[in-house]
Backbone bond lengths (Angstrom), bond angles and torsions (degrees), N, CA, C in turn:
res aa  C-N    CA-C-N  psi(-1)  N-CA   C-N-CA  omega(-1)  CA-C   N-CA-C  phi
1 X - - - 1.459 - - 1.528 109.04 -
2 X 1.336 116.59 128.38 1.460 120.43 179.36 1.524 110.03 -73.76
3 X 1.344 116.05 167.79 1.463 119.42 -179.96 1.516 111.12 -63.18
4 X 1.350 117.19 -41.12 1.466 119.75 -178.75 1.532 110.73 -63.30
5 X 1.336 116.77 -40.02 1.463 120.36 177.39 1.523 110.52 -65.01
6 X 1.345 115.77 -39.50 1.469 119.88 -179.24 1.521 110.91 -66.99
7 X 1.326 116.82 -39.94 1.458 119.97 178.53 1.526 110.79 -64.17
8 X 1.334 116.57 -38.87 1.460 119.60 178.49 1.523 110.38 -65.99
9 X 1.342 117.15 -41.53 1.461 121.34 177.83 1.529 110.66 -62.77
10 X 1.322 116.48 -39.41 1.464 120.64 178.62 1.526 110.56 -64.64
11 X 1.337 116.58 -42.93 1.464 120.63 177.32 1.529 111.11 -61.84
12 X 1.323 115.84 -44.23 1.462 120.43 179.62 1.525 110.71 -61.26
13 X 1.317 116.46 -42.16 1.461 121.15 -179.99 1.522 110.77 -64.85
14 X 1.318 117.55 -44.87 1.465 121.15 179.12 1.528 111.03 -63.83
15 X 1.316 115.40 -37.68 1.462 119.23 -179.20 1.530 111.50 -65.95
16 X 1.326 117.18 -29.38 1.471 120.88 -177.50 1.520 112.84 -78.53
17 X 1.337 117.26 -8.98 1.464 120.54 -176.68 1.525 111.44 -103.10
18 X 1.336 114.94 144.17 1.468 120.69 177.63 1.526 111.03 -102.16
19 X 1.312 116.00 3.71 1.465 121.09 -176.85 1.522 109.02 -141.03
20 X 1.323 116.24 165.25 1.462 120.92 -179.16 1.530 110.61 -66.69
21 X 1.332 115.61 138.65 1.457 121.43 -178.83 1.520 108.58 -118.33
22 X 1.319 117.33 132.54 1.460 121.13 -178.21 1.525 110.69 -71.58
23 X 1.337 115.04 157.72 1.459 120.17 177.43 1.528 110.57 -61.71
24 X 1.333 117.03 -33.99 1.461 120.43 179.00 1.523 110.80 -62.93
25 X 1.339 116.52 -45.92 1.462 120.38 179.55 1.525 110.76 -63.81
26 X 1.330 116.67 -41.06 1.461 120.51 178.70 1.523 111.25 -64.92
27 X 1.323 116.85 -40.70 1.469 120.53 -179.74 1.519 110.98 -64.40
28 X 1.338 117.09 -37.15 1.465 120.66 179.14 1.527 110.96 -69.07
29 X 1.328 116.25 -37.90 1.468 120.21 179.56 1.530 110.80 -66.17
30 X 1.336 116.35 -40.27 1.463 120.72 -174.12 1.522 113.05 -94.65
31 X 1.340 116.76 -9.12 1.463 119.87 178.60 1.515 113.67 71.42
32 X 1.336 116.36 35.51 1.470 121.27 177.68 1.524 108.61 -129.74
33 X 1.314 117.04 175.88 1.462 121.07 -179.91 1.529 111.00 -79.75
34 X 1.315 115.89 160.72 1.469 119.89 176.24 1.519 110.51 -63.24
35 X 1.345 115.85 -35.49 1.463 119.26 178.72 1.532 110.45 -60.04
36 X 1.341 116.21 -39.26 1.466 119.92 178.16 1.524 110.57 -63.91
37 X 1.325 116.81 -39.89 1.460 120.33 177.80 1.518 110.83 -61.19
38 X 1.329 117.04 -43.94 1.469 120.54 178.91 1.525 110.69 -58.65
39 X 1.349 115.50 -43.95 1.461 119.27 -179.31 1.528 111.33 -66.97
40 X 1.343 115.78 -40.49 1.467 119.02 -178.57 1.528 111.40 -67.66
41 X 1.323 116.94 -38.84 1.467 120.43 177.01 1.523 109.54 -61.72
42 X 1.329 116.58 -41.99 1.462 120.84 178.57 1.523 110.94 -62.56
43 X 1.350 116.74 -39.66 1.467 120.74 178.77 1.522 110.74 -64.33
44 X 1.317 116.70 -40.79 1.456 120.09 179.14 1.525 111.52 -67.07
45 X 1.326 115.69 -39.93 1.469 119.51 177.74 1.520 110.95 -61.87
46 X 1.328 116.42 -42.63 1.462 120.67 -179.53 1.526 112.24 -66.85
47 X 1.338 116.01 -25.32 1.466 119.58 179.03 1.523 112.04 -87.57
48 X 1.344 116.61 0.74 1.454 120.49 175.18 1.513 116.44 100.22
49 X 1.332 118.17 5.20 1.462 120.54 178.60 1.533 108.44 -77.37
50 X 1.335 118.49 124.65 1.474 121.35 -176.79 1.531 112.67 -79.47
51 X 1.324 116.56 88.93 1.460 121.72 178.00 1.523 108.27 -102.53
52 X 1.323 116.10 127.89 1.459 121.40 179.64 1.519 109.78 -100.89
53 X 1.331 116.28 152.12 1.460 120.64 178.06 1.515 111.25 114.56
54 X 1.328 115.32 -173.45 1.449 120.57 -178.16 1.519 110.06 -158.02
55 X 1.331 115.93 166.36 1.457 121.82 -180.00 1.522 110.13 -58.77
56 X 1.322 116.38 136.78 1.458 121.53 179.49 1.510 113.89 88.71
57 X 1.334 117.42 -14.63 1.466 121.44 -178.82 1.529 110.36 -111.60
58 X 1.315 115.54 -54.25 1.454 120.47 -179.24 1.513 111.05 142.41
59 X 1.310 116.26 164.63 1.457 122.14 -177.18 1.525 110.56 -123.87
60 X 1.328 114.97 145.44 1.461 121.89 -179.34 1.518 108.05 -143.70
61 X 1.331 116.02 134.08 1.449 119.88 178.18 1.518 109.64 -69.92
62 X 1.331 116.88 127.58 1.456 121.47 -175.95 1.513 113.30 -71.77
63 X 1.316 115.89 162.07 1.465 121.40 178.96 1.524 109.84 -66.07
64 X 1.325 114.67 147.55 1.458 119.97 177.88 1.505 113.51 83.50
65 X 1.323 117.26 4.44 1.458 119.70 179.38 1.522 109.69 -79.12
66 X 1.311 115.74 149.48 1.459 120.79 179.86 1.516 108.97 -131.78
67 X 1.324 115.11 142.74 1.460 121.03 178.24 1.521 109.83 -108.65
68 X 1.326 116.85 155.85 1.463 119.38 175.00 1.516 110.73 -68.15
69 X 1.333 118.14 169.11 1.465 120.38 -179.92 1.518 111.83 -55.64
70 X 1.334 116.46 156.47 1.453 121.22 -178.80 1.518 111.79 -57.38
71 X 1.336 116.53 140.45 1.447 122.63 176.32 1.524 107.36 -128.76
72 X 1.341 117.02 134.98 1.449 121.01 -179.17 1.519 110.08 -127.84
73 X 1.337 116.08 148.39 1.455 120.46 168.57 1.528 107.70 -77.12
74 X 1.331 116.89 168.59 1.459 119.70 -179.09 1.531 111.05 -61.04
75 X 1.339 117.07 -44.67 1.467 119.64 -178.43 1.522 111.59 -67.85
76 X 1.346 117.70 -36.43 1.466 120.07 176.68 1.521 110.21 -61.65
77 X 1.335 116.40 -44.17 1.456 120.01 -177.87 1.523 111.37 -68.37
78 X 1.331 117.33 -37.88 1.453 120.42 177.61 1.529 110.38 -65.50
79 X 1.337 115.89 -38.08 1.465 119.98 176.98 1.518 111.34 -64.05
80 X 1.336 116.98 -42.38 1.461 121.12 178.36 1.520 110.46 -63.71
81 X 1.322 116.37 -44.53 1.465 119.99 -178.24 1.529 111.58 -64.47
82 X 1.341 116.79 -42.02 1.462 119.56 178.08 1.523 110.47 -63.12
83 X 1.342 116.37 -41.58 1.462 119.86 177.17 1.518 111.87 -60.95
84 X 1.339 116.65 -41.66 1.468 120.81 178.22 1.521 110.93 -62.76
85 X 1.325 116.38 -40.99 1.462 119.33 179.92 1.529 110.91 -66.17
86 X 1.317 117.11 -36.10 1.462 120.07 178.10 1.525 111.01 -67.51
87 X 1.342 116.46 -37.22 1.462 119.71 175.97 1.530 109.99 -63.38
88 X 1.333 116.38 -43.10 1.463 119.83 -179.02 1.530 111.76 -66.87
89 X 1.333 116.82 -27.26 1.456 120.24 -177.35 1.520 113.40 -90.45
90 X 1.358 117.25 -32.77 1.461 119.78 -168.50 1.519 114.75 -124.51
91 X 1.326 116.77 19.13 1.470 118.90 174.96 1.522 108.18 -114.39
92 X 1.317 117.61 -151.96 1.458 120.75 175.95 1.528 109.89 -103.97
93 X 1.318 116.49 176.30 1.468 120.63 -172.25 1.528 112.38 -62.40
94 X 1.327 116.42 -39.46 1.472 119.21 -178.00 1.513 111.37 -67.25
95 X 1.332 117.19 -42.97 1.460 119.80 178.14 1.527 110.94 -68.98
96 X 1.322 116.77 -35.82 1.463 119.90 177.05 1.521 110.84 -62.27
97 X 1.330 116.06 -42.23 1.466 120.50 178.44 1.523 111.00 -65.43
98 X 1.342 116.00 -41.40 1.465 119.77 178.67 1.524 110.92 -64.26
99 X 1.330 116.89 -37.91 1.464 121.20 177.80 1.522 111.12 -64.18
100 X 1.324 116.23 -41.88 1.463 120.83 178.50 1.520 110.82 -61.69
101 X 1.332 116.29 -42.74 1.465 121.04 179.03 1.521 111.25 -64.99
102 X 1.342 116.31 -42.76 1.466 120.34 179.19 1.521 111.01 -63.16
103 X 1.333 117.00 -40.46 1.465 120.92 178.78 1.528 110.91 -60.54
104 X 1.324 116.22 -43.61 1.468 119.22 179.74 1.520 111.25 -61.39
105 X 1.338 116.55 -40.88 1.464 119.81 -179.14 1.521 110.78 -65.33
106 X 1.344 116.66 -42.02 1.463 120.30 179.83 1.523 110.52 -67.05
107 X 1.345 116.60 -45.27 1.460 120.10 -178.21 1.530 112.01 -62.08
108 X 1.338 115.99 -30.03 1.468 119.10 -175.90 1.520 112.55 -66.39
109 X 1.333 117.90 -20.32 1.466 119.63 -178.34 1.522 112.84 -109.63
110 X 1.341 116.77 5.83 1.466 119.82 -178.11 1.527 111.26 -82.55
111 X 1.325 116.67 148.95 1.468 119.53 172.49 1.525 110.33 -67.74
112 X 1.319 116.78 159.23 1.459 121.55 -172.67 1.524 112.80 -59.80
113 X 1.344 117.75 -37.32 1.468 118.97 -176.20 1.527 111.43 -66.95
114 X 1.356 117.29 -31.35 1.462 119.84 177.21 1.531 110.89 -74.95
115 X 1.331 117.02 -37.07 1.457 119.75 176.40 1.529 110.44 -60.23
116 X 1.342 116.05 -43.10 1.458 120.45 179.41 1.526 110.98 -64.82
117 X 1.336 115.98 -38.30 1.461 120.99 179.55 1.535 110.44 -63.02
118 X 1.321 116.78 -41.21 1.464 120.90 -179.07 1.524 111.07 -68.05
119 X 1.341 116.21 -41.31 1.461 119.86 179.70 1.519 111.77 -61.78
120 X 1.335 116.31 -28.77 1.466 120.84 -177.11 1.525 113.10 -98.60
121 X 1.330 118.59 6.15 1.453 121.10 -176.37 1.538 110.61 -59.89
122 X 1.351 118.13 123.60 1.466 120.85 -175.90 1.524 112.89 -86.69
123 X 1.318 116.94 49.62 1.457 122.49 179.76 1.518 108.40 -135.23
124 X 1.316 116.18 133.20 1.458 120.34 -177.46 1.527 109.28 -133.46
125 X 1.325 116.23 141.05 1.467 122.32 176.93 1.521 107.17 -124.86
126 X 1.346 118.11 98.93 1.476 120.27 -178.21 1.520 112.13 -58.53
127 X 1.326 116.39 131.27 1.469 121.16 -174.79 1.524 110.65 -94.40
128 X 1.331 116.67 65.29 1.456 120.60 177.74 1.534 111.55 -84.13
129 X 1.335 116.52 -33.43 1.463 120.43 -171.41 1.521 112.91 -73.39
130 X 1.330 117.29 -39.40 1.459 120.81 -166.92 1.526 112.92 -63.33
131 X 1.334 118.27 -22.93 1.476 121.29 179.31 1.530 112.49 -95.63
132 X 1.325 117.36 7.54 1.461 120.81 -174.60 1.529 112.04 -88.17
133 X 1.341 114.87 164.58 1.470 120.28 174.44 1.522 110.21 -62.71
134 X 1.326 116.24 -33.62 1.468 120.86 179.02 1.530 110.59 -61.20
135 X 1.323 116.76 -40.83 1.464 120.32 178.25 1.522 110.89 -65.49
136 X 1.335 116.61 -37.87 1.468 120.12 177.76 1.529 110.93 -62.70
137 X 1.337 116.19 -42.70 1.465 119.82 178.27 1.520 110.72 -66.58
138 X 1.324 116.31 -37.09 1.457 120.48 178.24 1.526 110.93 -61.18
139 X 1.339 116.58 -41.99 1.461 121.16 177.93 1.518 111.02 -64.40
140 X 1.331 116.60 -42.79 1.465 121.27 178.97 1.519 111.07 -62.83
141 X 1.309 116.63 -41.67 1.468 121.27 179.64 1.522 111.06 -70.80
142 X 1.323 116.65 -35.18 1.469 120.11 178.46 1.525 110.57 -64.14
143 X 1.328 116.17 -40.25 1.465 120.06 178.47 1.527 110.72 -67.14
144 X 1.345 117.14 -40.75 1.464 120.52 177.66 1.524 110.78 -63.95
145 X 1.321 116.54 -35.77 1.465 120.68 177.13 1.520 110.56 -63.43
146 X 1.325 116.07 -45.64 1.472 120.42 -179.85 1.522 111.78 -62.35
147 X 1.337 116.36 -34.91 1.471 121.09 -177.93 1.522 113.22 -91.92
148 X 1.358 116.86 0.78 1.476 122.09 -177.74 1.531 110.64 52.67
149 X 1.334 116.09 49.56 1.456 121.87 -179.82 1.527 110.48 -105.12
150 X 1.325 116.05 136.16 1.455 120.46 176.47 1.527 109.80 -68.08
151 X 1.332 114.59 150.40 1.459 120.53 -176.30 1.533 109.63 -132.98
152 X 1.314 115.50 138.98 1.470 121.80 173.24 1.525 107.23 -103.10
153 X 1.339 116.77 122.76 1.458 120.08 -177.48 1.520 111.54 -120.88
154 X 1.336 114.63 150.53 1.461 122.90 169.02 1.524 105.32 -106.22
155 X 1.319 116.77 121.74 1.463 121.50 -170.00 1.521 110.80 -129.15
156 X 1.329 116.52 141.52 1.458 122.05 175.59 1.524 108.54 -112.18
157 X 1.320 117.63 123.32 1.461 121.72 179.67 1.522 110.39 -71.90
158 X 1.339 115.97 173.13 1.448 120.09 177.85 1.502 113.35 -61.70
159 X 1.333 116.27 -23.85 1.473 121.36 178.38 1.528 111.68 -88.45
160 X 1.336 116.89 1.85 1.454 120.16 178.33 1.511 114.79 85.51
161 X 1.333 117.38 11.50 1.470 121.44 179.55 1.532 109.19 -85.41
162 X 1.333 116.35 126.86 1.470 120.89 179.81 1.526 110.39 -84.67
163 X 1.324 115.54 141.69 1.463 120.79 176.26 1.513 109.27 -146.75
164 X 1.321 115.14 161.62 1.456 121.32 176.09 1.518 108.42 -123.88
165 X 1.317 116.21 138.97 1.459 120.92 -179.16 1.520 110.26 -138.93
166 X 1.333 115.14 149.82 1.466 121.24 166.36 1.522 105.34 -103.68
167 X 1.312 115.83 122.00 1.463 120.59 -173.27 1.523 111.20 -129.70
168 X 1.337 113.88 161.59 1.464 122.01 173.25 1.529 106.34 -110.98
169 X 1.339 119.01 100.68 1.462 120.92 -176.70 1.526 111.74 -67.29
170 X 1.327 116.88 128.06 1.466 121.54 -174.96 1.525 113.53 -113.20
171 X 1.320 117.26 -26.22 1.465 119.05 -178.52 1.509 110.72 171.77
172 X 1.337 115.62 173.30 1.453 120.92 -179.17 1.526 110.46 -128.96
173 X 1.322 115.91 144.25 1.462 122.53 179.92 1.524 108.73 -123.06
174 X 1.329 116.26 131.82 1.462 120.73 178.53 1.519 108.88 -102.22
175 X 1.324 117.10 122.40 1.460 122.52 -174.92 1.521 112.84 -99.01
176 X 1.328 117.71 15.16 1.452 119.59 179.32 1.519 112.93 92.39
177 X 1.325 117.70 -13.23 1.464 122.07 177.63 1.514 111.62 -140.13
178 X 1.305 117.16 -39.24 1.461 121.82 -179.12 1.527 110.11 -132.71
179 X 1.324 114.71 154.32 1.458 122.13 172.71 1.526 108.63 -94.13
180 X 1.331 115.26 139.89 1.457 121.35 176.92 1.515 109.42 -120.78
181 X 1.327 115.79 133.77 1.458 121.30 176.51 1.524 108.85 -90.53
182 X 1.324 116.14 126.70 1.469 122.05 173.16 1.523 107.28 -95.66
183 X 1.322 116.99 128.19 1.466 120.11 -175.63 1.524 110.52 -148.30
184 X 1.324 113.92 162.92 1.463 120.76 170.51 1.520 106.77 -97.17
185 X 1.321 116.20 121.29 1.460 121.70 -175.75 1.525 109.74 -93.93
186 X 1.330 116.62 122.55 1.468 119.85 179.74 1.521 111.46 -67.59
187 X 1.330 118.21 -31.49 1.460 121.31 179.65 1.528 111.27 -65.79
188 X 1.334 116.84 -44.62 1.466 121.63 -177.48 1.521 112.84 -92.93
189 X 1.336 116.10 -11.23 1.467 121.33 -176.78 1.530 110.60 52.34
190 X 1.313 114.88 46.38 1.465 120.47 -176.83 1.527 108.28 -164.52
191 X 1.358 114.42 172.66 1.457 118.93 175.73 1.528 110.27 -67.86
192 X 1.322 116.06 143.71 1.445 122.72 170.55 1.531 108.20 -144.20
193 X 1.319 115.53 150.75 1.459 119.68 176.01 1.522 109.29 -116.93
194 X 1.333 116.46 144.67 1.458 122.56 -175.99 1.525 109.31 -132.72
195 X 1.309 117.30 125.58 1.458 119.86 173.18 1.527 108.69 -64.99
196 X 1.316 115.81 125.77 1.463 119.33 -174.72 1.525 111.29 -67.24
197 X 1.333 117.85 -29.01 1.458 119.12 178.74 1.531 112.23 -71.86
198 X 1.348 117.81 -8.78 1.462 121.36 176.53 1.529 112.39 -103.58
199 X 1.342 116.24 -1.68 1.458 119.79 175.29 1.521 108.01 -83.23
200 X 1.319 116.73 117.23 1.455 121.45 -173.62 1.520 113.32 -88.76
201 X 1.317 115.92 -26.35 1.464 119.31 -179.33 1.517 109.54 -153.87
202 X 1.331 115.07 143.30 1.464 121.83 179.51 1.520 108.89 -127.57
203 X 1.326 116.81 124.27 1.460 121.84 175.41 1.524 108.73 -123.50
204 X 1.327 115.71 112.87 1.467 120.12 177.22 1.518 107.71 -76.74
205 X 1.328 116.54 125.29 1.462 121.03 -169.56 1.525 114.17 -85.21
206 X 1.325 117.31 -21.44 1.462 119.21 -177.67 1.512 112.89 94.88
207 X 1.338 117.03 -30.47 1.463 120.43 175.83 1.527 109.33 -70.21
208 X 1.311 115.76 144.29 1.462 119.39 -179.05 1.534 111.03 -104.94
209 X 1.315 115.23 163.65 1.463 121.53 176.29 1.517 108.78 -132.03
210 X 1.306 116.12 165.76 1.460 121.45 178.57 1.527 110.12 -115.24
211 X 1.316 115.23 145.59 1.454 120.78 173.67 1.528 108.89 -98.68
212 X 1.325 115.49 166.73 1.457 120.62 179.46 1.527 108.26 -153.48
213 X 1.318 116.01 -179.77 1.462 119.61 177.85 1.521 111.82 -62.71
214 X 1.339 115.80 -24.95 1.466 121.01 -178.79 1.526 112.73 -103.10
215 X 1.319 116.97 3.96 1.456 120.81 177.46 1.518 108.96 -148.96
216 X 1.309 114.86 86.41 1.453 120.48 -179.14 1.525 109.32 -159.30
217 X 1.320 115.65 164.41 1.463 121.03 178.79 1.527 110.53 -61.81
218 X 1.325 116.35 -43.02 1.469 120.70 179.94 1.524 110.74 -63.18
219 X 1.346 117.15 -40.96 1.468 120.51 179.51 1.530 110.22 -64.08
220 X 1.320 116.98 -41.48 1.464 120.99 178.05 1.525 110.31 -60.15
221 X 1.329 117.33 -46.88 1.467 120.55 -179.14 1.525 110.92 -63.47
222 X 1.336 116.46 -38.62 1.458 119.98 178.49 1.540 110.77 -59.74
223 X 1.328 116.02 -42.63 1.464 120.61 178.24 1.530 110.33 -63.38
224 X 1.319 116.59 -44.81 1.470 120.84 -178.74 1.523 111.27 -61.42
225 X 1.340 116.64 -46.82 1.456 120.06 -177.56 1.519 111.75 -67.33
226 X 1.338 116.40 -36.31 1.468 119.59 179.33 1.526 110.85 -67.48
227 X 1.339 116.98 -33.06 1.478 120.58 178.00 1.522 110.94 -68.77
228 X 1.342 116.37 -36.01 1.459 120.48 -179.80 1.519 111.30 -69.10
229 X 1.339 115.52 -30.63 1.473 118.83 -178.87 1.539 111.41 -87.93
């Protein structure tokens, strides 16, 4: 990595933080020595970039700072494009449309060699899911999650048994083949997960619910990961 590339990476890293970051943390992120970070910060300061802080305390990009347009390596751009294609193939219609719009904006500022690289990318994600009823339900549940609205669902278990539940939708997890809804089930008074392709009907009730440290998508994931370890 050249010095100019490293300085841009350092600026990008500082811009992503809302708090002061130590030289040690920055050096670990960028894979360089702390001494290099000190020198690079000094170079940025001399070029007029408003960096606040000092050695031993931490650095923070000052207010009113501006960065040049986004720059990507070929592999970074290919990774972004593949991710966008997966969103368009395996999310709902609104997210697919947003992904398409974001791709156009990114492509509009890319150099020609990167545009050509993307057009020739030998990776394809067939978009069968996004036009399905399952995707429509996923979009409806995603909106209810954002609005913290209770939902009444008709659900078929893996054994084909039908049930009805009033749930508090908290988030969705994609397992590489199916989407699963994570929710708080009023019947069980506990977390439950539901395969969205087995949800036959969704009725948003209008009543709202509250999340907490003990009832949230993040809390559920923390429990799951701790069980795996």
